C-alpha positions as CSV (number, residue, x, y, z in Angstrom):
1,M,21.6,80.2,1.3
2,A,22.7,79.8,4.8
3,D,21.0,76.9,7.1
4,L,18.8,78.7,9.5
5,R,19.8,75.9,12.0
6,R,23.0,77.7,12.7
7,L,21.0,80.3,14.8
8,F,17.9,78.8,15.5
9,N,17.7,75.0,15.9
10,M,14.3,73.3,17.2
11,T,14.3,69.4,17.8
12,I,10.7,67.8,18.7
13,V,11.1,64.5,20.5
14,R,8.0,62.3,21.2
15,Q,8.0,60.8,24.7
16,T,4.6,58.8,24.3
17,K,5.0,55.4,24.8
18,V,2.5,52.8,24.4
19,A,2.2,49.4,26.6
20,S,1.8,46.2,24.2
21,Y,-1.5,44.5,24.7
22,S,-1.4,40.7,24.8
23,V,-3.0,38.7,21.8
24,F,-6.5,37.3,22.1
25,G,-7.4,36.6,18.7
26,V,-4.7,34.0,17.4
27,G,-4.7,30.2,17.6
28,L,-1.7,28.1,18.2
29,E,-1.6,24.7,16.5
30,L,0.7,22.3,18.5
31,S,1.6,19.0,16.2
32,P,4.9,16.9,16.4
33,A,6.7,16.7,13.1
34,P,4.4,19.5,11.2
35,G,6.7,19.2,8.3
36,F,7.1,22.8,7.8
37,Y,11.0,22.6,7.8
38,G,11.3,23.2,3.9
39,V,13.7,20.0,3.9
40,T,13.3,18.1,0.7
41,K,14.5,14.6,-0.7
42,D,17.5,16.7,-2.5
43,N,18.8,18.1,0.9
44,F,17.6,15.9,3.8
45,E,21.3,14.2,4.3
46,S,22.9,17.6,4.1
47,I,21.0,19.7,6.3
48,T,22.4,21.3,9.6
49,P,20.7,21.8,13.0
50,D,20.9,25.7,12.2
51,D,18.7,24.7,8.9
52,V,15.9,23.4,11.1
53,S,16.5,25.3,14.2
54,S,13.1,27.2,14.5
55,T,10.4,25.1,15.5
56,V,7.5,27.7,15.2
57,K,6.0,29.4,11.9
58,V,3.2,31.7,11.5
59,Y,0.7,31.2,8.6
60,T,-2.0,33.8,6.9
61,T,-3.9,31.3,4.4
62,Y,-4.3,27.6,4.1
63,D,-2.5,27.7,0.8
64,D,0.8,28.9,2.6
65,V,0.4,26.1,4.8
66,I,0.1,23.8,1.7
67,D,2.9,25.5,-0.1
68,D,5.2,24.9,3.1
69,G,4.9,21.2,2.6
70,V,2.8,20.5,6.0
71,K,1.2,17.3,5.8
72,G,-1.0,14.5,7.7
73,A,-3.0,15.8,10.8
74,A,-1.1,19.0,11.0
75,L,-2.4,20.0,7.6
76,K,-6.0,18.9,8.3
77,A,-6.3,20.8,11.4
78,A,-5.0,24.0,9.6
79,N,-7.7,23.4,7.0
80,A,-10.3,23.2,9.7
81,Y,-9.3,26.4,11.3
82,F,-8.8,28.5,8.2
83,A,-12.0,27.1,6.6
84,Q,-14.4,29.1,9.1
85,N,-16.2,32.5,8.1
86,P,-15.0,35.0,8.7
87,K,-11.7,33.8,8.2
88,P,-9.2,34.1,10.5
89,D,-6.1,36.2,9.7
90,S,-3.0,34.2,11.3
91,L,-2.1,30.9,12.6
92,V,1.0,30.0,14.9
93,M,2.1,26.5,14.2
94,A,4.6,25.0,16.4
95,D,6.6,21.4,16.2
96,I,5.9,19.7,20.0
97,S,8.0,16.8,18.9
98,G,10.0,17.3,22.1
99,A,6.8,16.3,24.3
100,F,7.2,13.0,22.9
101,S,9.6,10.0,23.6
102,S,9.2,8.8,20.1
103,V,7.1,10.0,16.8
104,A,5.3,7.3,15.1
105,I,5.3,7.1,11.0
106,L,3.4,4.4,9.0
107,L,4.8,3.7,5.7
108,N,2.1,4.6,3.0
109,G,3.5,3.4,-0.4
110,D,3.9,7.2,-1.6
111,D,6.6,7.8,-4.0
112,T,9.8,9.3,-2.3
113,G,11.5,10.6,-5.6
114,I,14.6,8.5,-4.7
115,K,15.9,5.6,-6.6
116,D,15.5,2.3,-4.8
117,V,14.2,4.0,-1.5
118,T,10.7,3.1,0.0
119,A,11.0,5.9,2.7
120,A,13.3,8.3,3.9
121,L,13.5,10.6,6.9
122,A,15.7,13.1,8.9
123,T,15.5,13.7,12.4
124,V,17.1,16.0,15.3
125,V,18.9,13.9,18.1
126,G,20.9,16.0,20.6
127,A,22.8,18.2,18.3
128,E,22.8,16.3,15.3
129,V,20.7,16.1,12.2
130,L,20.5,12.2,11.6
131,H,19.0,10.6,8.2
132,A,18.1,7.0,7.0
133,T,16.6,5.6,3.9
134,F,14.3,2.2,4.0
135,D,14.7,0.1,1.0
136,G,11.7,-2.2,2.0
137,T,13.8,-4.3,4.1
138,A,16.0,-2.1,6.4
139,W,16.9,1.2,7.5
140,T,20.4,2.4,6.6
141,G,22.1,5.4,7.5
142,T,23.0,7.7,10.5
143,A,19.6,7.8,12.1
144,A,18.9,3.9,11.7
145,A,19.5,3.2,15.5
146,S,17.3,5.7,16.2
147,I,14.3,3.9,14.3
148,T,12.4,1.0,16.3
149,A,9.9,-1.1,14.3
150,D,6.6,-2.4,15.6
151,E,6.5,-5.8,16.6
152,N,2.7,-6.2,15.2
153,D,2.8,-3.9,12.3
154,P,5.4,-4.1,9.8
155,S,4.3,-0.5,8.4
156,K,5.1,1.1,11.9
157,Y,8.2,2.5,13.2
158,Q,8.7,4.8,16.3
159,V,11.6,7.7,15.5
160,A,13.3,9.2,18.4
161,G,14.1,13.1,18.0
162,R,12.7,15.7,16.5
163,L,11.5,14.6,12.9
164,V,12.1,17.1,10.3
165,F,11.7,15.2,7.1
166,V,9.8,12.3,6.3
167,A,9.0,10.7,2.5
168,G,7.1,7.4,1.9
169,A,5.6,7.5,5.3
170,G,3.1,9.7,7.2
171,V,3.1,10.5,10.8
172,S,1.1,9.1,13.0
173,V,0.2,11.3,16.0
174,G,-1.8,8.6,18.0
175,Y,0.8,5.9,17.8
176,S,3.3,8.6,19.0
177,V,4.5,8.0,22.3
178,V,4.0,11.2,24.7
179,K,7.2,12.1,27.3
180,A,5.9,12.3,30.8
181,D,6.1,16.0,32.3
182,S,7.7,17.3,29.2
183,F,5.1,20.0,27.9
184,T,6.3,23.1,30.2
185,G,9.8,22.9,28.6
186,V,8.3,22.6,24.9
187,I,5.7,25.6,25.4
188,T,8.6,27.6,27.1
189,D,10.7,27.3,24.1
190,I,7.8,27.9,21.6
191,R,7.0,31.1,23.5
192,H,10.6,32.4,23.4
193,Q,10.3,32.1,19.7
194,N,6.5,33.4,19.2
195,D,4.1,34.4,22.0
196,N,1.5,36.2,19.8
197,W,-1.2,33.8,20.1
198,F,-3.9,33.1,22.8
199,M,-5.6,29.7,22.4
200,S,-3.5,26.5,21.8
201,F,-5.0,23.1,20.5
202,T,-3.0,20.1,19.3
203,T,-3.5,17.3,16.7
204,S,-2.8,14.9,19.7
205,R,-5.8,13.2,21.5
206,N,-3.6,11.4,23.9
207,P,-4.9,12.4,27.6
208,T,-1.3,12.1,29.1
209,L,-0.3,15.2,26.8
210,L,-3.8,16.8,27.3
211,T,-3.4,16.9,30.8
212,Q,0.1,18.3,30.6
213,I,-1.3,21.1,28.3
214,A,-4.4,21.9,30.7
215,D,-2.3,22.0,34.0
216,W,0.2,24.5,32.2
217,T,-2.6,26.8,30.6
218,E,-4.2,27.1,34.2
219,A,-1.3,28.8,35.3
220,Q,-1.6,31.6,32.7
221,T,-3.9,34.8,32.4
222,T,-3.3,35.4,29.0
223,K,-3.6,32.1,27.5
224,M,-6.5,29.4,27.0
225,S,-6.5,25.6,25.6
226,N,-9.1,24.0,23.4
227,L,-8.8,20.3,23.5
228,I,-10.5,17.3,22.2
229,D,-11.9,14.2,24.3
230,D,-12.1,11.3,21.9
231,G,-15.1,9.8,23.7
232,G,-13.4,6.8,24.5
233,A,-12.9,5.7,21.0
234,V,-9.1,5.0,21.4
235,Y,-8.0,6.4,24.9
236,S,-10.0,6.1,27.9
237,S,-10.8,2.7,27.6
238,D,-9.3,1.5,31.0
239,P,-11.1,3.0,33.2
240,K,-14.3,3.5,30.9
241,W,-14.9,6.8,29.5
242,P,-15.5,9.3,30.7
243,L,-13.0,8.5,33.3
244,G,-9.6,9.0,32.2
245,G,-10.8,11.4,29.2
246,I,-9.7,15.2,29.2
247,T,-13.3,16.3,29.8
248,Q,-13.4,14.4,33.2
249,Y,-9.8,15.8,34.2
250,L,-10.9,19.5,33.6
251,F,-14.2,18.9,35.3
252,D,-12.5,17.5,38.5
253,K,-9.8,19.8,38.5
254,Q,-12.3,22.8,38.1
255,Y,-10.4,24.3,35.2
256,A,-11.5,27.6,34.0
257,G,-8.7,28.3,31.4
258,S,-9.3,24.9,29.2
259,F,-12.1,23.4,27.9
260,A,-13.1,20.1,25.8
261,T,-15.2,18.9,23.0
262,T,-15.9,15.2,22.5
263,T,-16.0,13.8,19.3
264,R,-15.5,10.1,18.3
265,V,-14.9,10.8,14.2
266,E,-11.2,10.1,13.5
267,S,-9.3,13.3,12.4
268,N,-12.3,15.4,13.3
269,Y,-10.6,18.8,14.3
270,L,-13.2,20.7,16.2
271,D,-10.8,22.2,18.5
272,A,-9.0,23.8,15.3
273,A,-12.5,24.7,13.7
274,L,-13.9,26.4,16.9
275,A,-10.8,28.3,17.6
276,G,-10.9,29.6,13.7
277,R,-14.5,30.6,14.0
278,C,-14.4,32.3,17.5
279,L,-11.3,33.7,17.7
280,T,-12.1,36.2,14.9
281,M,-14.6,37.8,17.2
282,Q,-13.8,40.8,19.8
283,P,-13.7,39.6,23.3
284,G,-17.0,40.0,24.9
285,S,-18.9,40.2,21.6
286,E,-19.3,36.6,21.4
287,T,-20.6,33.0,22.5
288,W,-18.9,29.9,21.8
289,A,-22.3,27.9,22.1
290,L,-24.5,27.6,18.6
291,K,-21.8,28.2,16.3
292,T,-21.8,26.5,13.0
293,L,-18.5,25.0,11.6
294,S,-16.8,24.3,8.3
295,G,-14.5,21.5,7.5
296,V,-15.6,18.9,10.2
297,V,-18.0,16.7,11.0
298,A,-20.9,16.7,13.5
299,D,-21.1,13.5,16.0
300,N,-24.4,11.4,16.5
301,F,-24.3,11.2,20.1
302,T,-27.0,9.3,22.0
303,E,-29.1,11.3,24.4
304,T,-27.3,9.4,27.4
305,D,-24.0,10.3,26.0
306,Y,-25.0,13.8,25.7
307,Q,-26.1,14.0,29.4
308,T,-22.9,12.4,30.2
309,I,-20.8,15.0,28.3
310,T,-22.5,18.1,29.4
311,A,-23.0,17.0,33.3
312,I,-19.0,17.0,33.2
313,N,-19.1,20.7,31.3
314,G,-17.9,19.1,28.1
315,N,-18.9,20.3,24.7
316,T,-20.3,18.8,21.4
317,F,-20.9,19.7,17.8
318,E,-24.2,17.8,16.8
319,N,-26.8,17.9,14.1
320,Y,-30.1,19.0,15.7
321,G,-31.9,18.7,12.2
322,S,-33.5,21.4,10.1
323,G,-30.0,22.3,9.1
324,V,-29.0,23.5,12.8
325,I,-25.6,21.8,13.3
326,V,-23.8,23.9,16.0
327,S,-21.8,23.6,18.9
328,Y,-23.1,23.2,22.6
329,P,-22.9,24.4,25.3
330,G,-19.6,26.2,25.3
331,T,-18.4,25.7,28.9
332,C,-14.9,25.4,30.4
333,G,-14.1,22.7,32.7
334,D,-15.5,24.4,35.8
335,G,-18.7,25.4,34.1
336,E,-18.1,29.0,33.3
337,A,-18.9,30.2,29.8
338,I,-15.6,30.1,27.6
339,E,-16.4,33.8,26.1
340,V,-16.8,35.0,29.9
341,V,-13.3,33.5,30.7
342,R,-11.6,35.1,27.6
343,F,-13.3,38.3,28.0
344,C,-12.1,38.7,31.7
345,Y,-8.5,37.8,30.4
346,W,-8.8,40.2,27.9
347,L,-10.3,43.0,30.1
348,A,-7.6,42.5,33.1
349,D,-4.8,42.8,30.3
350,Y,-6.9,46.0,28.6
351,M,-6.9,47.8,32.0
352,Q,-3.5,47.1,32.9
353,K,-1.8,48.2,29.8
354,N,-4.2,51.2,29.3
355,M,-3.3,52.2,33.1
356,A,0.6,51.4,32.4
357,T,0.2,53.7,29.2
358,M,-1.1,56.6,31.0
359,T,1.5,56.7,34.0
360,I,4.5,56.2,32.3
361,N,3.8,59.2,29.9
362,Q,3.6,61.5,32.6
363,K,6.2,63.1,34.6
364,K,4.3,62.6,37.8
365,L,1.0,61.3,38.8
366,F,-0.1,63.1,41.8
367,Y,-1.0,61.2,45.0
368,A,-3.7,63.9,45.2
369,P,-7.5,64.0,44.2
370,S,-6.6,65.0,40.9
371,G,-4.4,62.0,40.5
372,I,-6.5,59.6,41.9
373,E,-9.5,60.9,39.5
374,Q,-7.2,60.5,36.7
375,V,-6.7,57.0,37.6
376,C,-10.4,56.2,37.9
377,M,-11.3,57.9,35.0
378,N,-8.6,55.6,33.0
379,M,-10.2,52.6,34.9
380,E,-13.9,53.7,33.7
381,A,-12.8,54.4,30.2
382,S,-11.4,50.6,29.8
383,L,-14.5,49.4,31.5
384,K,-16.6,51.1,29.0
385,T,-14.9,49.6,26.0
386,G,-15.4,46.2,27.5
387,Q,-19.4,47.2,28.0
388,D,-19.4,48.5,24.5
389,N,-17.7,45.1,23.2
390,G,-20.5,42.9,24.9
391,G,-18.7,41.6,27.7
392,I,-20.3,43.8,30.4
393,L,-23.8,44.2,31.1
394,E,-25.5,47.3,29.5
395,N,-26.9,50.0,32.0
396,F,-30.7,49.3,32.8
397,S,-33.5,50.3,34.7
398,N,-34.8,47.4,37.1
399,G,-37.9,48.9,38.5
400,T,-37.4,52.3,40.1
401,E,-33.5,51.3,40.5
402,F,-31.0,52.3,37.9
403,V,-28.3,49.6,37.6
404,R,-25.0,50.5,36.0
405,G,-23.0,47.9,34.1
406,F,-19.8,48.7,36.1
407,T,-18.9,50.9,38.7
408,V,-15.5,52.3,40.0
409,T,-15.3,53.5,43.7
410,R,-13.1,56.2,44.2
411,P,-11.2,56.5,47.4
412,T,-11.0,59.5,49.3
413,M,-7.8,61.2,50.9
414,K,-9.3,60.3,54.2
415,Q,-9.2,56.7,53.5
416,I,-5.6,56.9,52.6
417,T,-2.8,56.1,54.9
418,A,0.6,58.0,55.2
419,A,2.3,54.6,54.5
420,Q,0.2,54.0,51.1
421,Q,1.3,57.6,50.2
422,I,4.9,57.0,50.9
423,K,4.9,53.5,49.0
424,G,2.9,55.1,46.2
425,N,0.1,52.4,46.6
426,L,-3.3,53.2,45.4
427,S,-6.2,50.7,45.7
428,V,-9.3,51.6,43.6
429,Y,-11.9,49.0,43.9
430,F,-14.3,48.5,40.9
431,E,-17.1,45.8,39.8
432,F,-19.0,45.0,36.7
433,Y,-21.6,42.6,35.8
434,L,-21.0,40.1,33.3
435,N,-23.0,40.2,30.1
436,Y,-23.9,36.4,29.4
437,A,-25.4,34.8,26.3
438,I,-28.9,33.4,25.8
439,K,-28.2,29.8,24.7
440,H,-31.3,28.0,25.6
441,V,-35.1,29.1,25.3
442,D,-38.1,27.6,26.7
443,G,-41.2,28.9,25.2
444,I,-44.2,28.3,27.8
445,G,-47.6,29.1,25.8
446,T,-51.6,28.6,26.6
447,A,-53.6,27.8,23.8
448,L,-57.0,29.8,24.7
449,T,-60.5,29.2,23.3
450,W,-62.2,32.8,22.5
451,G,-65.5,32.9,24.5
452,M,-64.6,30.6,27.2
């Protein structure tokens, strides 16, 4: 049979294009030497820079993190993240060894699986992968010159470069040395590899690094950072805590894009747990206060400590008795609710991408009442979604007044100048009422006696 396309050929091309929304529900774990490179005792002396070039990995389950060989602080933080209910869908993990002058390791006595070798490691220095082994007395190998012994602790060593393998020792984030003004370059490289995340948290508690993270984050409009203040347990002893701590820093800077939770419990990854618990919820639908968390420990602060923390817009995770173990009060450095900042970031991105999708799929959006109405209706549809999600106050009656949760003011042609039309610039003003969460209730009752 002859092909009908010889006579009549029809081709349909779909012109619809959709702008990509930013991600607002995935966490980014930042850790030096997370150990996810797949290097083993059998190949650590033969790997090339290309074998360990990627510093970012995505995990969908905690078991995958374990199977990949992640250990130490990075593994514990991942456990706190995935231990929440409902369980997060994914976690982005990134190696931030580049933010450190050196990474500390502590000999732990674990069997290396290598004969007569107490510890072994591989580190990327410049364009080379260097390796070394320790026989209990001295380090030998191409990386030996990159390893510095601690003067006071014979089990502690500082390793230069990006540590991609270690056996017979564990990475100590707390003793690692943070490099000044290094985070911007590190996070830029991470974003080039994977930018599908919203909230960062780190296994480090060093205020030098945390302030760099907060400074970078504040300049972003689709990212937030979730940090831990150690309450002066290790850092911030001079000057005395809270001075020198990250909570005080965020408060002094009035940062909206970052928040800090204080814990004096070692290896207590409240930041990871809180991210795993709340990022699963749609922006606007949640509060970051009054959240129960799994896989972490509650602090036992004095009332003085609690007042000190909350006075500078910090957060805690405490046991209030009767089985009430929750986060509180859920505020950013400037005092705004965490969920409000997240919602506003999401809404701006959502409205922007919806507007882009509408305009790029039309041959021409007329600069006329009909075109202006299309723009306004598009904005209203986005705002309605925000309202449905819980981030914008519902419509209500305030006495005889009917209050709308949001309004879009339509400009008239009379208000638009010729210059605006020539440039194609249209300004549309809108406003909405934020929908806050009730976090504290004072019941004020009166006991009455019948007959009096």
